SERO-4910 file (N, C-alpha, C, O; in steps of 0.05 Angstrom, whole numbers):
BEGIN
 pado doro    nc1    nc2    nc3   cac1   cac2   cac3    cc1    cc2    cc3    oc1    oc2    oc3
  Met    A   -995   1086    864   -994   1065    847   -988   1076    816   -992   1063    795
  Ala    A   -980   1100    818   -969   1111    796   -945   1098    785   -943   1095    760
  Leu    A   -925   1089    803   -901   1078    800   -903   1056    788   -888   1051    770
  Ser    A   -925   1037    798   -931   1012    787   -943   1012    757   -937    994    741
  Ala    A   -958   1032    752   -964   1032    722   -943   1038    706   -940   1025    685
  Trp    A   -923   1062    713   -903   1062    699   -886   1039    694   -877   1037    671
  Ala    A   -882   1022    709   -864    995    712   -876    973    696   -862    956    684
  Asp    A   -906    974    695   -916    954    676   -914    963    650   -906    947    633
  Thr    A   -920    989    643   -917   1001    616   -884    991    610   -880    980    588
  Ile    A   -864    995    625   -837    993    613   -832    965    609   -819    957    589
  Arg    A   -845    944    629   -844    915    624   -853    909    597   -837    901    581
  Arg    A   -880    913    591   -893    911    569   -881    923    540   -884    912    518
  Gly    A   -867    946    544   -852    955    523   -829    940    518   -822    934    495
  Ala    A   -814    933    540   -787    916    535   -796    889    527   -778    877    515
  Ala    A   -820    875    531   -824    851    522   -833    850    491   -827    832    475
  Gly    A   -847    873    485   -852    880    456   -827    883    439   -823    872    417
  Ala    A   -810    900    451   -786    901    435   -771    876    432   -759    871    411
  Ala    A   -770    856    456   -756    833    451   -766    814    429   -752    800    415
  Leu    A   -794    817    429   -810    801    410   -805    810    384   -802    792    367
  Ile    A   -804    837    377   -798    846    351   -770    838    343   -766    828    321
  Ala    A   -749    842    361   -722    835    356   -718    806    348   -700    799    333
  Ile    A   -737    786    360   -731    760    354   -743    752    325   -733    734    311
  Val    A   -764    767    319   -783    766    293   -760    774    272   -754    758    254
  Val    A   -748    799    275   -731    812    256   -705    791    254   -698    783    232
  Gly    A   -693    783    278   -670    766    275   -676    745    257   -663    741    237
  Gly    A   -700    731    264   -705    703    251   -706    712    217   -692    701    201
  Ile    A   -723    733    210   -724    740    182   -696    743    170   -690    734    149
  Gly    A   -679    757    186   -651    762    176   -633    736    173   -616    735    155
  Val    A   -638    715    193   -629    694    190   -630    675    166   -612    662    154
  Gly    A   -658    676    163   -671    662    141   -666    673    114   -662    658     95
  Thr    A   -667    704    112   -658    711     89   -624    707     82   -614    703     60
  Tyr    A   -613    708    104   -580    698     97   -578    671     86   -563    666     68
  Ile    A   -594    652     98   -589    620     93   -602    621     65   -590    608     49
  Leu    A   -620    633     57   -632    629     28   -616    644      5   -615    635    -18
  Phe    A   -604    665     13   -588    678    -10   -556    664     -8   -544    659    -29
  Ala    A   -547    660     15   -523    646     16   -524    619      3   -504    612     -9
  Ala    A   -542    605      4   -547    580    -10   -547    585    -38   -537    568    -53
  Asp    A   -558    606    -47   -561    609    -77   -533    620    -88   -526    619   -112
  Asp    A   -519    631    -69   -490    642    -80   -474    620    -80   -459    618   -100
  Gln    A   -472    600    -59   -457    583    -67   -461    560    -90   -443    549   -102
  Ala    A   -487    555    -92   -496    545   -120   -489    558   -141   -483    543   -160
  Ala    A   -487    579   -145   -480    596   -170   -453    593   -173   -444    593   -196
  Thr    A   -435    589   -149   -405    592   -154   -395    563   -167   -399    543   -154
  Pro    A   -385    561   -188   -376    534   -196   -353    522   -181   -333    535   -176
  Ala    A   -357    498   -173   -333    484   -158   -312    484   -172   -313    486   -196
  Ala    A   -287    483   -157   -261    482   -171   -259    453   -181   -270    433   -169
  Pro    A   -247    452   -200   -243    426   -216   -229    406   -195   -213    415   -179
  Arg    A   -234    378   -195   -224    361   -176   -196    351   -197   -198    345   -221
  Thr    A   -177    352   -186   -155    332   -199   -153    304   -189   -152    301   -165
  Pro    A   -152    284   -204   -152    259   -199   -127    255   -181   -109    271   -183
  Pro    A   -125    232   -163   -101    233   -147    -82    218   -166    -89    201   -183
  Ala    A    -61    224   -161    -37    212   -179    -37    179   -171    -39    169   -149
  Ser    A    -34    167   -192    -34    136   -183     -4    130   -172     18    138   -181
  Val    A     -8    114   -149     16    110   -133     21     79   -139      4     61   -136
  Ala    A     47     77   -148     51     48   -154     58     32   -127     70     44   -110
  Pro    A     51     10   -125     52     -5   -103     85     -2    -91    104      1   -106
  Pro    A     88     -3    -67    117     -2    -57    126    -32    -61    111    -52    -61
  Val    A    155    -31    -64    165    -61    -64    162    -76    -39    170    -67    -18
  Pro    A    150    -99    -41    144   -117    -16    170   -119      2    193   -116     -8
  Ala    A    168   -122     25    188   -128     46    195   -159     45    180   -176     35
  Ala    A    217   -165     53    229   -194     49    208   -210     68    203   -233     62
  Asn    A    197   -200     87    180   -221    106    152   -226     91    135   -240    102
  Glu    A    148   -213     65    126   -219     53    125   -243     32    105   -251     20
  Phe    A    151   -252     31    153   -278     14    167   -300     34    182   -296     53
  Thr    A    158   -324     26    171   -344     39    185   -365     19    174   -368     -3
  Val    A    204   -379     24    213   -401      6    219   -424     18    237   -427     34
  Gly    A    202   -444      8    207   -469     21    229   -490      1    232   -485    -23
  Val    A    239   -507     11    258   -523     -4    252   -551     -5    250   -564     16
  Thr    A    250   -562    -28    244   -592    -33    267   -604    -46    277   -598    -67
  Val    A    274   -622    -31    297   -642    -37    290   -662    -57    276   -681    -52
  Thr    A    302   -656    -83    290   -673   -106    311   -700   -108    305   -719   -123
  Gly    A    332   -700    -95    355   -722    -98    372   -719    -79    374   -697    -68
  Arg    A    389   -741    -71    407   -744    -53    430   -762    -63    424   -785    -71
  Asp    A    456   -755    -64    475   -778    -71    499   -774    -50    510   -753    -46
  Cys    A    503   -796    -39    523   -795    -18    545   -815    -19    546   -835     -5
  Pro    A    566   -806    -38    588   -822    -43    603   -834    -20    612   -857    -17
  Gln    A    603   -809      1    618   -816     26    597   -817     49    576   -804     47
  Pro    A    603   -831     69    580   -835     90    577   -808    105    557   -806    119
  Gln    A    592   -788    103    586   -766    117    584   -743    104    586   -722    116
  Glu    A    579   -743     77    577   -727     56    562   -729     32    568   -746     16
  Cys    A    540   -710     29    522   -719      6    519   -697    -10    521   -674     -1
  Leu    A    514   -704    -36    506   -680    -55    478   -681    -60    467   -700    -72
  Tyr    A    463   -659    -49    433   -652    -47    424   -636    -76    436   -618    -86
  Thr    A    405   -645    -83    390   -632   -106    366   -621    -94    352   -635    -80
  Tyr    A    363   -600    -98    335   -584    -87    325   -566   -110    339   -560   -129
  Thr    A    298   -559   -106    282   -538   -121    268   -521   -101    252   -531    -86
  Ile    A    273   -494   -101    256   -478    -86    225   -477    -92    215   -484   -113
  Glu    A    210   -467    -68    179   -464    -75    175   -439    -65    164   -439    -43
  Pro    A    180   -415    -76    174   -386    -69    142   -379    -65    125   -387    -82
  Lys    A    136   -367    -46    105   -360    -42    107   -327    -33    124   -318    -17
  Tyr    A     89   -315    -45     82   -288    -39     60   -289    -18     38   -299    -23
  Ile    A     66   -280      9     52   -282     27     35   -252     33     15   -253     48
  Gly    A     42   -230     22     38   -204     29      4   -201     21     -8   -217      6
  Val    A     -6   -178     36    -31   -172     30    -36   -146      4    -57   -141     -7
  Arg    A    -10   -132      0    -15   -110    -20    -14   -122    -45     -5   -145    -44
  Pro    A    -21   -115    -68    -15   -121    -95     14   -119   -100     27   -103    -87
  Leu    A     27   -135   -120     57   -133   -130     54   -109   -151     34   -105   -164
  Pro    A     74    -96   -151     81    -79   -171     83    -91   -195     88   -115   -196
  Glu    A     77    -77   -220     78    -87   -241    103    -94   -256    105   -109   -275
  Gln    A    126    -78   -242    151    -83   -249    162   -110   -240    155   -120   -219
  Glu    A    180   -122   -260    191   -144   -245    213   -142   -217    232   -127   -214
  Leu    A    205   -158   -202    223   -159   -178    243   -182   -175    239   -204   -185
  Gln    A    267   -176   -161    286   -197   -153    284   -203   -124    284   -184   -107
  Val    A    282   -226   -117    280   -234    -89    307   -251    -81    310   -273    -92
  His    A    322   -241    -67    345   -255    -57    343   -273    -38    334   -264    -17
  Tyr    A    349   -297    -37    349   -314    -13    373   -331     -7    391   -335    -24
  Arg    A    374   -340     18    397   -358     27    390   -384     32    373   -385     50
  Val    A    399   -411     20    394   -434     31    414   -444     50    438   -443     45
  Ser    A    403   -454     72    421   -460     90    418   -492     98    396   -503     93
  Gly    A    437   -506    109    434   -535    120    458   -547    103    464   -570    109
  Gly    A    471   -535     83    492   -550     69    519   -545     86    518   -536    109
  Arg    A    545   -552     74    567   -544     87    572   -514     83    590   -505     97
  Glu    A    562   -499     68    563   -471     61    537   -463     56    520   -479     48
  Pro    A    532   -439     61    506   -425     56    506   -420     27    528   -416     16
  Gln    A    482   -421     12    484   -415    -16    464   -401    -22    441   -409    -18
  Asp    A    471   -372    -36    455   -347    -41    440   -362    -66    449   -381    -79
  Gly    A    418   -349    -71    406   -346    -97    382   -325    -96    374   -315    -75
  Thr    A    371   -322   -125    355   -306   -129    333   -319   -150    339   -336   -167
  Phe    A    306   -309   -146    287   -311   -163    272   -283   -170    269   -264   -154
  Thr    A    263   -285   -195    244   -261   -204    217   -268   -203    209   -291   -209
  Val    A    201   -246   -196    172   -247   -196    161   -223   -214    171   -201   -213
  Arg    A    141   -230   -228    127   -210   -247     96   -216   -244     89   -237   -253
  Gly    A     79   -202   -234     57   -210   -229     52   -232   -209     60   -231   -186
  Arg    A     37   -251   -219     38   -275   -202     53   -300   -210     47   -323   -204
  Glu    A     74   -294   -226     91   -312   -236    118   -312   -225    128   -289   -225
  Ala    A    134   -331   -215    158   -332   -207    177   -351   -227    171   -372   -237
  Arg    A    201   -337   -229    218   -353   -248    244   -356   -226    254   -339   -211
  Phe    A    252   -382   -230    276   -394   -211    285   -422   -225    273   -435   -242
  Met    A    308   -428   -213    323   -446   -224    315   -473   -208    307   -472   -184
  Lys    A    316   -497   -221    304   -521   -209    331   -537   -211    349   -532   -226
  Asp    A    329   -557   -193    349   -578   -189    379   -568   -186    398   -576   -199
  Val    A    380   -551   -166    407   -539   -158    420   -555   -138    407   -568   -122
  Thr    A    446   -556   -138    458   -579   -118    475   -562    -99    484   -540   -106
  Val    A    478   -571    -75    495   -564    -56    502   -588    -40    486   -606    -36
  Val    A    530   -587    -29    541   -606    -12    536   -603     14    540   -581     26
  Gly    A    527   -626     26    523   -626     57    525   -649     71    527   -670     60
  Pro    A    524   -646     97    528   -671    117    501   -692    111    478   -686    103
  Ala    A    511   -717    116    486   -736    116    463   -724    135    468   -709    154
  Gln    A    439   -730    129    415   -724    144    412   -693    143    397   -683    160
  Ala    A    423   -676    126    423   -651    128    393   -642    123    378   -655    108
  Thr    A    384   -618    135    357   -608    128    363   -579    116    378   -563    126
  Leu    A    352   -576     93    357   -552     76    335   -532     80    311   -539     77
  Thr    A    340   -507     88    320   -487     92    329   -462     78    353   -457     75
  Ala    A    307   -446     70    311   -418     58    303   -398     73    284   -401     88
  Ala    A    317   -373     71    306   -344     81    311   -324     61    332   -322     49
  Val    A    290   -309     59    291   -283     42    311   -261     55    309   -252     78
  Leu    A    327   -255     40    344   -233     49    336   -206     41    339   -187     58
  Asp    A    327   -201     16    317   -177      4    299   -180    -19    297   -200    -33
  Val    A    287   -158    -23    270   -157    -49    278   -125    -63    280   -104    -50
  Glu    A    281   -129    -83    288   -104    -99    275   -105   -132    271   -126   -144
  Lys    A    269    -81   -143    262    -78   -167    281    -86   -188    304    -76   -186
  Ser    A    275   -101   -206    298   -115   -227    305    -87   -243    289    -68   -246
  Pro    A    331    -89   -251    346    -62   -267    331    -70   -293    322    -92   -300
  Val    A    329    -46   -306    324    -45   -335    347    -41   -350    362    -21   -349
  Phe    A    351    -64   -369    380    -63   -384    372    -48   -410    350    -47   -420
  Gly    A    395    -37   -417    392    -27   -445    388      7   -443    384     19   -421
  Pro    A    391     20   -468    388     53   -465    360     60   -463    341     49   -474
  Thr    A    361     80   -448    329     93   -445    323    107   -469    340    120   -481
  Leu    A    295    104   -478    289    116   -506    275    140   -498    256    140   -483
  Ser    A    286    164   -511    271    187   -506    248    190   -527    225    196   -520
  Thr    A    255    185   -550    231    178   -571    229    152   -583    249    138   -586
  Pro    A    205    146   -591    207    114   -602    217    112   -626    215    127   -645
  Pro    A    233     86   -625    247     82   -653    224     81   -676    202     72   -672
  Thr    A    235     92   -701    224     90   -722    225     65   -737    245     52   -741
  Pro    A    202     60   -746    202     34   -765    216     33   -789    215     51   -806
  Gly    A    231     12   -792    247     15   -819    259     -8   -822    273    -12   -842
***
């Protein structure tokens, strides 16, 4: 039975050592968490730089529609008429329009020859010609399709310094 007594003593000693290791480990982890949290709180955070303002991109051609309303028709010959029309541009995109003025190029079809046109958009307002004429066959149906969209060019010299009043 002497061997059994030594085995019990070794098992009890190992269990006690394991218990001490768990307690010491827990104290160590708790201490680390407390002091690490204090160190992080004492370290000033790096200043945040605000994100650069990103200008909305130029809308794609498919974000505009152009309707055509015929406002007049004069047919001096039975097979040929002079149509007067006005376009009805609409922005159907979901993104906000950029602040800079845009030029929208479109093509009216249905007349004898396709007719290209341009309207400008700034904010929610569009500027376009009214009562435009085109020659076409009798009973023509005029339609318009947007070709492309671009930012309007800025005319005049660029100013490096503001002009002096005078």
